[in-house]
Backbone as CSV, one residue per row, in Angstrom:
resi,resn,N_x,N_y,N_z,CA_x,CA_y,CA_z,C_x,C_y,C_z
1,MET,-1.292,38.145,9.160,-0.504,39.365,9.007,0.881,39.102,8.439
2,GLU,1.236,37.847,8.210,2.570,37.516,7.729,2.819,38.006,6.312
3,THR,1.739,38.270,5.563,1.911,38.719,4.183,2.061,40.231,4.086
4,TYR,1.988,40.949,5.227,2.113,42.396,5.222,3.465,42.808,5.802
5,PRO,4.091,43.826,5.221,5.379,44.268,5.751,5.230,44.958,7.101
6,ASN,6.308,44.946,7.877,6.315,45.619,9.168,6.257,47.138,8.992
7,PRO,5.795,47.850,10.003,5.814,49.325,9.934,7.246,49.836,9.857
8,ALA,7.435,50.976,9.222,8.754,51.605,9.100,8.774,52.879,9.933
9,ASN,9.824,53.051,10.739,9.914,54.246,11.564,10.453,55.434,10.766
10,LYS,10.525,56.574,11.417,10.924,57.809,10.739,12.335,57.718,10.172
11,LYS,13.264,57.141,10.964,14.646,57.014,10.512,14.741,56.151,9.265
12,CYS,13.966,55.059,9.226,13.957,54.170,8.062,13.425,54.892,6.825
13,ILE,12.332,55.652,7.009,11.739,56.377,5.878,12.697,57.442,5.363
14,GLN,13.375,58.130,6.264,14.337,59.141,5.838,15.465,58.528,5.015
15,LYS,15.895,57.322,5.422,16.939,56.631,4.671,16.448,56.229,3.291
16,ILE,15.200,55.772,3.205,14.628,55.402,1.900,14.551,56.615,0.982
17,LEU,14.126,57.743,1.526,14.051,58.969,0.717,15.439,59.372,0.224
18,SER,16.433,59.210,1.077,17.807,59.512,0.674,18.264,58.578,-0.442
19,GLN,17.909,57.300,-0.340,18.275,56.335,-1.374,17.567,56.634,-2.694
20,MET,16.383,57.201,-2.615,15.618,57.501,-3.832,16.126,58.753,-4.547
21,ASN,16.846,59.590,-3.854,17.263,60.863,-4.436,18.348,60.713,-5.491
22,ASN,19.316,59.801,-5.270,20.469,59.744,-6.161,20.911,58.375,-6.631
23,PRO,21.020,57.370,-5.748,21.911,56.244,-6.044,21.542,55.323,-7.194
24,ILE,20.389,55.462,-7.833,20.113,54.675,-9.038,20.240,55.607,-10.237
25,TYR,21.167,55.281,-11.121,21.521,56.176,-12.210,21.071,55.607,-13.546
26,LYS,20.648,56.494,-14.421,20.294,56.077,-15.778,21.553,56.008,-16.629
27,ILE,21.540,55.097,-17.590,22.686,54.885,-18.473,22.411,55.566,-19.805
28,LYS,23.386,56.283,-20.284,23.268,56.977,-21.559,23.950,56.162,-22.632
29,GLU,23.161,55.547,-23.500,23.698,54.802,-24.624,22.806,55.029,-25.841
30,LYS,23.390,54.906,-27.012,22.625,55.102,-28.243,21.595,53.999,-28.422
31,ASN,20.378,54.398,-28.763,19.296,53.454,-29.089,18.983,52.494,-27.952
32,GLU,19.255,52.894,-26.701,18.966,52.043,-25.558,18.025,52.767,-24.604
33,LYS,17.014,52.049,-24.128,16.056,52.617,-23.195,15.974,51.733,-21.953
34,ASN,15.518,52.363,-20.853,15.284,51.642,-19.594,16.519,50.904,-19.093
35,LYS,17.682,51.496,-19.287,18.903,50.920,-18.761,19.350,51.766,-17.568
36,PHE,19.700,51.109,-16.470,20.098,51.846,-15.286,21.205,51.078,-14.579
37,CYS,21.762,51.702,-13.557,22.812,51.056,-12.779,22.789,51.593,-11.358
38,PHE,23.430,50.863,-10.468,23.673,51.381,-9.121,25.028,50.859,-8.654
39,PHE,25.511,51.409,-7.553,26.863,51.111,-7.086,26.824,50.561,-5.664
40,CYS,27.766,49.700,-5.360,27.938,49.214,-3.996,29.366,48.719,-3.833
41,ASN,29.753,48.483,-2.584,31.059,47.913,-2.278,30.888,46.457,-1.888
42,ILE,31.669,45.579,-2.492,31.668,44.163,-2.125,32.889,43.904,-1.252
43,LYS,32.652,43.388,-0.063,33.737,43.141,0.879,34.502,41.881,0.481
44,TYR,35.818,42.000,0.529,36.670,40.852,0.255,37.906,40.951,1.133
45,GLU,38.019,40.000,2.068,39.105,40.005,3.046,39.116,41.346,3.775
46,ASN,40.174,42.125,3.663,40.247,43.369,4.439,40.049,44.615,3.581
47,LYS,39.336,44.491,2.483,39.142,45.646,1.616,37.745,45.639,1.008
48,ASN,37.365,46.775,0.441,36.103,46.923,-0.278,36.380,47.067,-1.769
49,ILE,35.630,46.333,-2.571,35.760,46.414,-4.023,34.596,47.245,-4.554
50,PRO,34.837,48.445,-5.094,33.734,49.237,-5.649,33.278,48.651,-6.979
51,VAL,31.973,48.434,-7.124,31.435,47.830,-8.342,30.231,48.612,-8.839
52,ILE,29.978,48.483,-10.123,28.770,48.986,-10.753,27.921,47.784,-11.139
53,ILE,26.626,47.851,-10.869,25.701,46.765,-11.194,24.726,47.276,-12.235
54,LEU,24.707,46.615,-13.375,23.882,47.026,-14.517,22.710,46.075,-14.673
55,ASN,21.561,46.599,-15.063,20.380,45.752,-15.193,20.264,45.106,-16.566
56,TYR,21.418,44.845,-17.171,21.402,44.132,-18.448,22.755,43.453,-18.651
57,TYR,22.755,42.503,-19.547,23.963,41.740,-19.864,24.827,42.568,-20.793
58,LEU,25.962,43.034,-20.291,26.854,43.883,-21.072,27.661,43.022,-22.025
59,ILE,27.358,43.119,-23.296,28.071,42.327,-24.303,29.499,42.846,-24.425
60,GLU,30.441,41.935,-24.376,31.849,42.315,-24.460,32.152,42.884,-25.845
61,GLU,32.679,44.080,-25.850,33.059,44.732,-27.087,34.496,45.230,-26.971
62,LYS,35.139,45.385,-28.105,36.501,45.883,-28.115,36.538,47.296,-27.538
63,ASN,37.492,47.543,-26.649,37.672,48.846,-26.008,36.460,49.261,-25.169
64,ASN,35.723,48.276,-24.675,34.574,48.572,-23.835,35.047,48.695,-22.386
65,ASN,35.656,49.832,-22.072,36.291,50.022,-20.771,35.629,51.100,-19.925
66,SER,34.468,51.578,-20.346,33.781,52.615,-19.583,32.323,52.670,-20.002
67,ILE,31.552,53.437,-19.248,30.146,53.629,-19.563,29.763,55.031,-19.115
68,GLN,28.777,55.624,-19.767,28.321,56.959,-19.402,27.010,56.874,-18.631
69,ILE,26.938,57.575,-17.501,25.705,57.631,-16.719,25.276,59.084,-16.587
70,ILE,23.987,59.283,-16.311,23.458,60.619,-16.070,23.532,60.883,-14.575
71,PHE,24.360,61.842,-14.182,24.620,62.127,-12.779,24.502,63.634,-12.560
72,ASN,23.552,64.040,-11.691,23.301,65.463,-11.442,23.028,66.222,-12.749
73,ASN,22.203,65.586,-13.601,21.782,66.175,-14.881,22.946,66.418,-15.849
74,LYS,24.020,65.683,-15.676,25.132,65.761,-16.622,25.696,64.369,-16.839
75,LEU,26.432,64.227,-17.927,27.015,62.939,-18.249,28.314,62.738,-17.483
76,GLU,28.479,61.549,-16.942,29.688,61.205,-16.205,30.209,59.873,-16.734
77,LYS,31.504,59.817,-17.050,32.105,58.576,-17.528,32.612,57.751,-16.351
78,ILE,32.189,56.488,-16.302,32.631,55.561,-15.271,33.619,54.590,-15.900
79,LYS,34.840,54.570,-15.386,35.876,53.706,-15.939,35.843,52.342,-15.260
80,PHE,35.925,51.292,-16.065,35.861,49.936,-15.553,37.233,49.464,-15.069
81,GLY,37.200,48.605,-14.047,38.388,47.898,-13.620,38.528,46.586,-14.371
82,LYS,39.276,45.648,-13.785,39.567,44.401,-14.486,38.517,43.324,-14.273
83,ALA,38.007,43.194,-13.038,37.088,42.091,-12.727,35.704,42.386,-13.272
84,ARG,35.196,41.482,-14.124,33.891,41.679,-14.751,33.102,40.375,-14.715
85,TYR,31.919,40.458,-14.135,31.027,39.294,-14.060,29.760,39.614,-14.828
86,LYS,29.433,38.747,-15.767,28.225,38.939,-16.578,27.415,37.653,-16.567
87,ASN,26.122,37.771,-16.277,25.234,36.618,-16.220,24.127,36.820,-17.252
88,LYS,24.228,36.104,-18.354,23.262,36.275,-19.436,21.883,35.783,-19.028
89,ASP,21.835,34.731,-18.198,20.560,34.174,-17.772,19.805,35.157,-16.875
90,LEU,20.525,35.800,-15.954,19.898,36.787,-15.075,19.826,38.166,-15.719
91,ASN,20.534,38.333,-16.832,20.558,39.588,-17.571,21.092,40.744,-16.715
92,ILE,22.212,40.491,-16.031,22.861,41.536,-15.249,24.366,41.476,-15.483
93,SER,25.032,42.580,-15.158,26.488,42.655,-15.220,26.985,43.339,-13.954
94,ILE,28.078,42.832,-13.398,28.726,43.446,-12.242,30.188,43.671,-12.606
95,ILE,30.626,44.921,-12.538,31.957,45.267,-13.021,32.671,46.115,-11.982
96,GLU,33.887,45.738,-11.695,34.719,46.559,-10.812,34.965,47.906,-11.470
97,ILE,34.930,48.978,-10.680,35.203,50.308,-11.230,36.473,50.857,-10.603
98,LYS,37.112,51.755,-11.318,38.339,52.352,-10.822,38.017,53.367,-9.735
99,GLU,38.875,53.394,-8.721,38.566,54.173,-7.525,38.615,55.677,-7.751
100,ASP,39.205,56.122,-8.841,39.206,57.561,-9.090,37.846,58.061,-9.560
101,ASN,36.877,57.123,-9.726,35.526,57.496,-10.153,34.541,57.643,-9.001
102,ILE,34.918,57.278,-7.783,33.903,57.028,-6.764,33.661,58.179,-5.794
103,ASN,34.387,59.265,-5.923,34.308,60.319,-4.914,32.898,60.902,-4.770
104,GLU,32.209,61.133,-5.869,30.909,61.785,-5.809,29.740,60.817,-5.977
105,LEU,30.029,59.546,-6.152,28.963,58.572,-6.349,28.368,58.136,-5.020
106,ASN,27.118,57.693,-5.064,26.445,57.165,-3.893,26.420,55.643,-3.971
107,PHE,26.741,54.990,-2.872,26.852,53.536,-2.827,25.819,52.949,-1.877
108,PHE,25.164,51.878,-2.324,24.318,51.104,-1.424,25.196,50.204,-0.557
109,GLU,24.684,49.879,0.629,25.409,49.008,1.549,24.778,47.628,1.553
110,ILE,25.602,46.593,1.371,25.116,45.215,1.349,24.956,44.704,2.775
111,ASN,23.876,43.967,3.028,23.635,43.380,4.333,24.784,42.441,4.707
112,ASP,25.411,42.679,5.861,26.585,41.905,6.271,26.292,40.416,6.393
113,ASN,25.061,40.053,6.733,24.717,38.640,6.935,24.769,37.831,5.645
114,LEU,24.875,38.501,4.502,24.922,37.776,3.228,26.314,37.233,2.926
115,TYR,27.316,37.675,3.681,28.654,37.150,3.489,28.824,35.880,4.312
116,GLY,29.514,34.918,3.750,29.820,33.702,4.504,28.821,32.603,4.291
117,ASP,28.056,32.256,5.323,27.176,31.092,5.318,26.164,31.185,4.185
118,ASP,25.956,30.051,3.483,25.001,30.019,2.369,23.558,29.890,2.834
119,SER,23.337,29.600,4.104,21.987,29.437,4.630,21.449,30.799,5.060
120,HIS,20.378,31.235,4.422,19.834,32.560,4.716,18.338,32.481,5.013
121,GLN,17.952,31.462,5.771,16.552,31.310,6.146,16.091,32.418,7.085
122,TRP,17.035,33.154,7.671,16.659,34.273,8.531,15.864,35.335,7.758
123,LEU,15.980,35.309,6.415,15.239,36.279,5.599,13.792,35.861,5.338
124,TYR,13.453,34.612,5.666,12.089,34.135,5.430,11.107,34.971,6.258
125,LYS,10.086,35.508,5.595,9.050,36.372,6.181,9.572,37.757,6.555
126,GLU,10.796,38.081,6.088,11.374,39.389,6.371,10.690,40.463,5.525
127,SER,10.515,41.645,6.107,9.930,42.773,5.378,10.982,43.406,4.476
128,ILE,10.584,43.769,3.267,11.522,44.297,2.276,10.913,45.499,1.580
129,TYR,11.738,46.192,0.790,11.231,47.200,-0.138,12.100,47.206,-1.381
130,ILE,11.497,47.621,-2.491,12.167,47.648,-3.795,12.126,49.066,-4.336
131,LEU,13.254,49.586,-4.775,13.325,50.874,-5.451,13.306,50.629,-6.950
132,HIS,12.421,51.314,-7.652,12.279,51.046,-9.092,11.566,52.200,-9.775
133,TYR,11.599,52.183,-11.092,10.853,53.147,-11.896,9.489,52.557,-12.248
134,ASN,8.433,53.394,-12.191,7.109,52.912,-12.576,6.892,53.123,-14.068
135,ASN,5.689,52.833,-14.526,5.400,52.913,-15.965,5.466,54.336,-16.504
136,LYS,5.409,55.328,-15.625,5.499,56.723,-16.045,6.928,57.247,-15.895
137,ASN,7.853,56.353,-15.661,9.267,56.692,-15.514,9.537,57.551,-14.290
138,ASP,8.660,57.430,-13.287,8.880,58.083,-12.005,9.492,57.080,-11.036
139,PHE,10.335,57.579,-10.151,10.979,56.698,-9.191,10.012,56.355,-8.071
140,SER,9.933,55.074,-7.710,8.951,54.599,-6.738,9.579,53.635,-5.751
141,VAL,8.864,53.394,-4.648,9.259,52.380,-3.679,8.054,51.478,-3.431
142,SER,8.284,50.177,-3.416,7.238,49.194,-3.135,7.667,48.354,-1.937
143,TYR,6.700,48.042,-1.067,6.980,47.259,0.136,6.406,45.857,-0.007
144,GLY,7.023,44.899,0.662,6.540,43.532,0.581,7.163,42.660,1.645
145,VAL,6.943,41.346,1.501,7.446,40.350,2.436,8.003,39.181,1.633
146,ILE,9.083,38.573,2.130,9.609,37.370,1.494,8.724,36.183,1.893
147,LYS,8.096,35.555,0.899,7.150,34.471,1.165,7.794,33.098,1.153
148,ASP,8.768,32.908,0.281,9.372,31.582,0.147,10.811,31.752,-0.312
149,MET,11.657,30.766,0.031,13.067,30.824,-0.333,13.533,29.476,-0.845
150,ASN,14.419,29.518,-1.833,15.021,28.304,-2.384,16.452,28.632,-2.785
151,ASN,17.378,28.295,-1.876,18.794,28.611,-2.087,18.977,30.114,-2.259
152,SER,19.395,30.544,-3.433,19.671,31.962,-3.636,18.488,32.721,-4.235
153,GLN,17.364,32.077,-4.401,16.193,32.733,-4.958,15.087,32.816,-3.927
154,PHE,14.232,33.824,-4.058,13.110,33.967,-3.138,11.914,34.589,-3.856
155,ILE,10.756,34.380,-3.298,9.506,34.950,-3.803,9.059,36.038,-2.832
156,HIS,8.682,37.194,-3.353,8.266,38.299,-2.486,6.930,38.873,-2.955
157,THR,6.311,39.651,-2.078,4.967,40.176,-2.351,4.984,41.626,-2.809
158,GLY,6.174,42.223,-2.992,6.235,43.614,-3.425,5.670,43.798,-4.824
159,LYS,4.856,44.810,-5.009,4.257,45.072,-6.312,5.217,45.909,-7.154
160,VAL,5.604,45.360,-8.300,6.535,46.043,-9.190,5.992,45.989,-10.615
161,TYR,6.583,46.787,-11.485,6.143,46.853,-12.867,6.979,45.930,-13.753
162,GLU,6.529,45.730,-14.957,7.170,44.775,-15.854,8.611,45.145,-16.177
163,ASN,8.921,46.424,-16.182,10.272,46.861,-16.553,11.177,47.021,-15.333
164,SER,10.868,46.313,-14.250,11.613,46.494,-12.996,12.718,45.469,-12.796
165,HIS,13.091,44.783,-13.835,14.146,43.767,-13.696,15.464,44.388,-13.258
166,GLY,16.097,43.766,-12.265,17.413,44.186,-11.833,17.429,45.292,-10.807
167,PHE,16.257,45.780,-10.392,16.239,46.846,-9.393,16.557,46.277,-8.009
168,PRO,17.162,47.091,-7.126,17.629,46.588,-5.835,16.497,46.343,-4.834
169,ILE,16.681,45.306,-4.030,15.749,44.949,-2.960,16.479,45.099,-1.630
170,PHE,15.823,45.739,-0.662,16.445,46.058,0.616,15.699,45.416,1.779
171,ASN,16.429,45.191,2.856,15.839,44.755,4.108,15.250,45.984,4.805
172,LEU,13.965,45.950,5.103,13.304,47.106,5.701,13.823,47.389,7.111
173,SER,14.358,46.396,7.793,14.797,46.581,9.176,16.085,47.389,9.293
174,ASN,16.917,47.395,8.228,18.187,48.130,8.317,18.564,48.887,7.048
175,ASN,17.676,48.899,6.040,17.897,49.638,4.787,19.114,49.146,3.999
176,LYS,19.494,47.893,4.198,20.657,47.364,3.483,20.240,46.439,2.346
177,LEU,21.073,46.403,1.332,20.805,45.645,0.119,20.857,44.144,0.385
178,ILE,19.834,43.416,-0.070,19.843,41.960,0.075,19.726,41.233,-1.266
179,GLY,19.267,41.905,-2.324,19.120,41.206,-3.596,18.648,42.114,-4.699
180,ILE,18.274,41.501,-5.816,17.730,42.241,-6.957,16.448,41.562,-7.426
181,HIS,15.563,42.361,-7.977,14.317,41.811,-8.509,14.571,41.166,-9.862
182,ASN,13.990,39.989,-10.053,14.132,39.255,-11.311,12.731,38.977,-11.851
183,ASN,12.377,39.615,-12.956,11.016,39.478,-13.490,10.899,38.368,-14.519
184,LYS,11.748,37.355,-14.382,11.737,36.264,-15.355,10.437,35.470,-15.316
185,SER,9.841,35.350,-14.117,8.587,34.610,-13.982,7.398,35.544,-14.162
186,VAL,6.343,35.041,-14.813,5.123,35.827,-15.005,4.079,35.491,-13.950
187,TYR,4.380,34.517,-13.075,3.403,34.060,-12.103,3.641,34.639,-10.703
188,TYR,4.844,35.047,-10.406,5.134,35.571,-9.079,6.342,36.498,-9.150
189,ASN,6.536,37.272,-8.104,7.673,38.182,-8.030,8.878,37.433,-7.489
190,ASN,9.893,37.364,-8.296,11.074,36.581,-7.956,12.248,37.498,-7.652
191,GLY,13.020,37.135,-6.623,14.214,37.891,-6.286,15.434,36.987,-6.242
192,ILE,16.612,37.571,-6.467,17.879,36.845,-6.396,18.681,37.403,-5.234
193,LEU,19.034,36.536,-4.275,19.823,36.984,-3.142,21.211,37.443,-3.597
194,PHE,21.725,38.441,-2.914,23.007,38.995,-3.313,24.168,38.078,-2.978
195,ASN,23.986,37.121,-2.069,25.096,36.225,-1.742,25.545,35.428,-2.967
196,CYS,24.579,35.010,-3.800,24.896,34.283,-5.030,25.724,35.154,-5.969
197,ILE,25.306,36.395,-6.120,25.997,37.317,-7.014,27.389,37.641,-6.483
198,ILE,27.490,37.843,-5.164,28.780,38.157,-4.554,29.771,37.027,-4.798
199,ASN,29.345,35.799,-4.513,30.250,34.646,-4.646,30.729,34.469,-6.075
200,GLU,29.836,34.635,-7.041,30.234,34.450,-8.436,31.138,35.588,-8.908
201,PHE,30.856,36.807,-8.457,31.743,37.920,-8.825,33.140,37.720,-8.258
202,LEU,33.223,37.281,-6.991,34.532,37.120,-6.352,35.365,36.042,-7.027
203,GLN,34.720,35.066,-7.654,35.482,34.078,-8.414,36.227,34.755,-9.549
204,TYR,35.560,35.695,-10.237,36.214,36.431,-11.306,37.267,37.375,-10.740
205,PHE,36.956,38.001,-9.599,37.912,38.920,-8.983,39.181,38.187,-8.579
206,ASN,39.051,36.994,-8.018,40.217,36.209,-7.615,41.078,35.840,-8.804
207,ILE,40.415,35.477,-9.925,41.159,35.129,-11.132,41.989,36.318,-11.610
208,MET,41.398,37.522,-11.507,42.112,38.712,-11.952,43.265,39.060,-11.021
209,ASN,43.300,38.478,-9.822,44.354,38.777,-8.863,45.237,37.564,-8.609
210,GLU,45.342,36.721,-9.600,46.236,35.568,-9.530,47.080,35.489,-10.801
211,ILE,48.271,35.008,-10.637,49.130,34.729,-11.782,49.662,33.307,-11.620
212,ILE,49.563,32.517,-12.662,50.072,31.148,-12.637,51.253,31.047,-13.603
213,ILE,52.348,30.545,-13.094,53.583,30.440,-13.866,54.003,28.973,-13.930
214,THR,54.335,28.510,-15.117,54.854,27.147,-15.287,56.340,27.223,-15.612
215,ILE,57.150,26.505,-14.825,58.604,26.546,-14.976,59.131,25.137,-15.233
216,LEU,59.961,25.000,-16.249,60.603,23.726,-16.542,62.017,23.741,-15.969
217,VAL,62.280,22.895,-14.997,63.587,22.803,-14.347,64.391,21.678,-14.996
218,LYS,65.641,21.996,-15.373,66.498,21.026,-16.038,67.397,20.315,-15.015
219,GLU,68.004,19.234,-15.435,68.877,18.453,-14.558,70.055,19.295,-14.067
220,ASP,70.605,20.139,-14.953,71.732,20.986,-14.558,71.338,21.955,-13.449
221,ASP,70.093,22.435,-13.482,69.637,23.347,-12.437,69.670,22.664,-11.073
222,VAL,69.324,21.379,-11.056,69.336,20.627,-9.804,70.763,20.306,-9.386
223,SER,71.574,19.889,-10.342,72.960,19.500,-10.041,73.757,20.656,-9.452
224,PHE,73.577,21.847,-10.009,74.326,23.022,-9.542,73.600,23.769,-8.423
225,LYS,72.481,23.182,-7.954,71.701,23.763,-6.854,71.360,25.230,-7.116
226,LYS,70.863,25.459,-8.298,70.526,26.823,-8.688,69.240,27.297,-8.013
227,ASN,69.205,28.581,-7.706,67.965,29.220,-7.279,67.165,29.594,-8.523
228,ILE,65.943,29.100,-8.609,65.087,29.367,-9.762,64.188,30.549,-9.435
229,TYR,64.473,31.688,-10.060,63.701,32.906,-9.796,62.456,32.957,-10.668
230,PHE,61.338,33.330,-10.063,60.100,33.546,-10.811,59.565,34.957,-10.592
231,LEU,60.196,35.726,-9.716,59.854,37.133,-9.480,61.133,37.954,-9.437
232,ASP,61.057,39.176,-9.977,62.162,40.123,-9.826,63.470,39.594,-10.391
233,ASN,63.401,38.861,-11.479,64.619,38.292,-12.066,65.306,39.356,-12.929
234,TYR,65.797,40.370,-12.233,66.417,41.507,-12.902,67.849,41.650,-12.410
235,ILE,68.790,41.717,-13.312,70.204,41.793,-12.938,70.572,43.243,-12.625
236,ASP,70.990,43.471,-11.397,71.481,44.786,-10.998,72.984,44.819,-11.243
237,LYS,73.442,45.718,-12.078,74.853,45.758,-12.437,75.753,46.066,-11.244
238,ASP,75.162,46.682,-10.215,75.962,47.018,-9.040,76.160,45.812,-8.134
239,ASN,75.382,44.729,-8.376,75.516,43.534,-7.558,76.506,42.569,-8.179
240,GLU,77.013,41.692,-7.380,77.992,40.727,-7.865,77.357,39.368,-8.049
241,ILE,78.117,38.463,-8.637,77.656,37.099,-8.831,77.903,36.280,-7.562
242,ASP,76.921,35.512,-7.169,77.066,34.613,-6.029,77.861,33.397,-6.513
243,ASP,79.142,33.330,-6.178,80.014,32.282,-6.691,79.595,30.891,-6.236
244,GLU,79.011,30.806,-5.045,78.676,29.482,-4.520,77.550,28.843,-5.324
245,ASN,76.499,29.622,-5.637,75.352,29.061,-6.350,75.336,29.446,-7.825
246,LYS,76.345,30.250,-8.254,76.428,30.670,-9.653,75.159,31.394,-10.097
247,ASN,74.584,32.186,-9.221,73.371,32.945,-9.539,73.621,34.431,-9.365
248,GLU,72.972,35.235,-10.190,73.045,36.666,-9.978,72.252,37.035,-8.736
249,ILE,72.793,37.952,-7.950,72.044,38.490,-6.819,71.142,39.585,-7.372
250,THR,69.864,39.459,-7.176,68.921,40.403,-7.790,68.545,41.502,-6.823
251,SER,68.166,42.615,-7.367,67.727,43.743,-6.554,66.235,43.621,-6.265
252,ASN,65.785,44.374,-5.262,64.389,44.302,-4.857,63.572,45.319,-5.638
253,ASN,63.229,44.968,-6.883,62.478,45.898,-7.726,60.990,45.883,-7.433
254,LEU,60.430,44.720,-7.141,59.006,44.617,-6.864,58.749,44.874,-5.381
255,LYS,58.968,46.105,-4.973,58.838,46.451,-3.562,57.386,46.442,-3.096
256,GLU,56.432,46.490,-4.041,55.025,46.479,-3.659,54.594,45.127,-3.102
257,LEU,55.334,44.068,-3.460,54.960,42.720,-3.041,55.751,42.312,-1.805
258,ASN,55.071,41.634,-0.885,55.726,41.151,0.324,54.939,39.976,0.885
259,GLU,55.397,39.455,2.040,54.758,38.277,2.623,53.365,38.568,3.170
260,TYR,53.012,39.865,3.305,51.710,40.218,3.850,50.630,40.325,2.771
261,ASN,51.008,40.616,1.544,49.992,40.798,0.497,50.098,39.796,-0.645
262,THR,51.044,38.859,-0.564,51.217,37.882,-1.648,51.406,36.486,-1.071
263,GLU,50.588,35.559,-1.537,50.746,34.147,-1.169,51.350,33.396,-2.348
264,ILE,52.268,32.493,-2.049,52.948,31.726,-3.095,52.643,30.239,-2.911
265,TYR,52.151,29.626,-3.980,51.873,28.188,-3.981,52.770,27.529,-5.017
266,ARG,53.405,26.445,-4.630,54.195,25.666,-5.584,53.624,24.259,-5.640
267,ASN,53.168,23.881,-6.828,52.488,22.593,-7.023,51.371,22.414,-5.995
268,ASN,50.558,23.496,-5.845,49.355,23.517,-4.993,49.644,23.501,-3.497
269,GLU,50.901,23.680,-3.084,51.249,23.764,-1.669,51.750,25.171,-1.358
270,ILE,51.191,25.759,-0.289,51.604,27.115,0.064,53.041,27.085,0.592
271,LYS,53.811,28.101,0.190,55.229,28.149,0.537,55.567,29.490,1.187
272,GLU,56.751,29.527,1.802,57.258,30.771,2.374,57.465,31.791,1.253
273,TYR,57.199,33.076,1.570,57.344,34.104,0.551,58.817,34.297,0.188
274,LYS,59.185,33.831,-0.980,60.500,34.046,-1.573,60.310,34.224,-3.069
275,LYS,61.242,34.931,-3.681,61.131,35.182,-5.112,61.812,34.103,-5.939
276,TYR,62.242,33.055,-5.290,62.905,31.949,-5.979,62.669,30.673,-5.183
277,PHE,63.024,29.555,-5.764,63.036,28.295,-5.026,64.193,27.447,-5.534
278,GLN,64.602,26.494,-4.732,65.691,25.602,-5.123,65.084,24.211,-5.341
279,PRO,64.997,23.770,-6.592,64.314,22.507,-6.897,65.086,21.287,-6.420
280,GLU,64.337,20.273,-5.986,64.951,19.017,-5.556,65.088,18.028,-6.698
281,LYS,64.325,18.230,-7.752,64.407,17.337,-8.903,63.996,18.090,-10.155
282,ALA,64.398,17.557,-11.288,64.040,18.167,-12.568,62.577,17.896,-12.873
283,GLY,61.995,18.758,-13.729,60.604,18.570,-14.119,59.862,19.889,-14.174
284,GLU,58.552,19.793,-14.292,57.703,20.970,-14.433,57.155,21.386,-13.072
285,TYR,57.256,22.683,-12.768,56.761,23.243,-11.519,55.704,24.305,-11.840
286,ASN,54.592,24.238,-11.101,53.530,25.237,-11.258,53.579,26.191,-10.064
287,ILE,53.773,27.471,-10.360,53.829,28.507,-9.338,52.575,29.372,-9.451
288,LYS,51.826,29.492,-8.350,50.658,30.379,-8.343,50.908,31.509,-7.360
289,LEU,50.780,32.739,-7.842,50.889,33.930,-7.010,49.489,34.459,-6.767
290,LYS,49.088,34.537,-5.516,47.762,35.033,-5.158,47.933,36.345,-4.406
291,PHE,47.396,37.431,-5.002,47.618,38.769,-4.460,46.421,39.228,-3.639
292,LYS,46.706,39.852,-2.512,45.670,40.439,-1.664,45.504,41.930,-1.940
293,ILE,46.142,42.391,-2.992,46.023,43.761,-3.441,45.627,43.740,-4.906
294,ASN,45.080,44.848,-5.392,44.710,44.931,-6.805,45.956,45.107,-7.669
295,LEU,46.014,44.355,-8.744,47.105,44.522,-9.700,46.853,45.777,-10.525
296,THR,47.875,46.561,-10.721,47.712,47.804,-11.474,48.279,47.717,-12.879
297,GLU,49.214,46.772,-13.112,49.766,46.612,-14.463,50.387,45.236,-14.577
């Protein structure tokens, strides 16, 4: 009986029907067929990152900052954010979307156990279901069991059609997203765990929320014990000159940044949150600013 999925109760079936009603959207593009997308939130530290997941590799084009989907029988423009992950081998794209787009959209929920530990053997023999379009372009659900696992990939018994690449796979026990179907193999049904996708996307997201600054400190800067500013180096005319250090006293223009949402590293060592530092010797200094908030400009 290990090859058969577990029974689903009424609450589970109702949730599946709800998921089938809206959350997988068709993409409207010229000369393109069988393109779809769905939405979910990826957890990162104390926030959720809204993303769109496309079942194809989105080729980077100039001014490619949005996409049109069919939503409630009308076209809706989805605006992209900064973080973009594209995997040509898996033929998928994951792109952060701007939050002003998400009010009416439906989001799938990712299984919490996929965050953190890379070992996910708990999914072995787990009952699953896949939402997908059949050959008649009707929306369908297929049930199955995870038969084998190898790192971030798994083999499942759910029956799907040839054009089902990239469709979401859910845990039948809680209706939460665990992966996507990958039809790359012709011998078995292959799935990709979402933990792999999450980790690779977050690498791009982190890059988009970091700034690295290289500063060359001269001997005179050390001799005069100057404060070397790398943030908010703006002269306020109402402020006076600090005669002792011969530095302008700067105003607090970047009020959005503070010790709670910004980490500062100098030469790979984390430092106290300050907008300047006083160098002990001349030379090149690498400053990395790591933000726990989304950069807006």
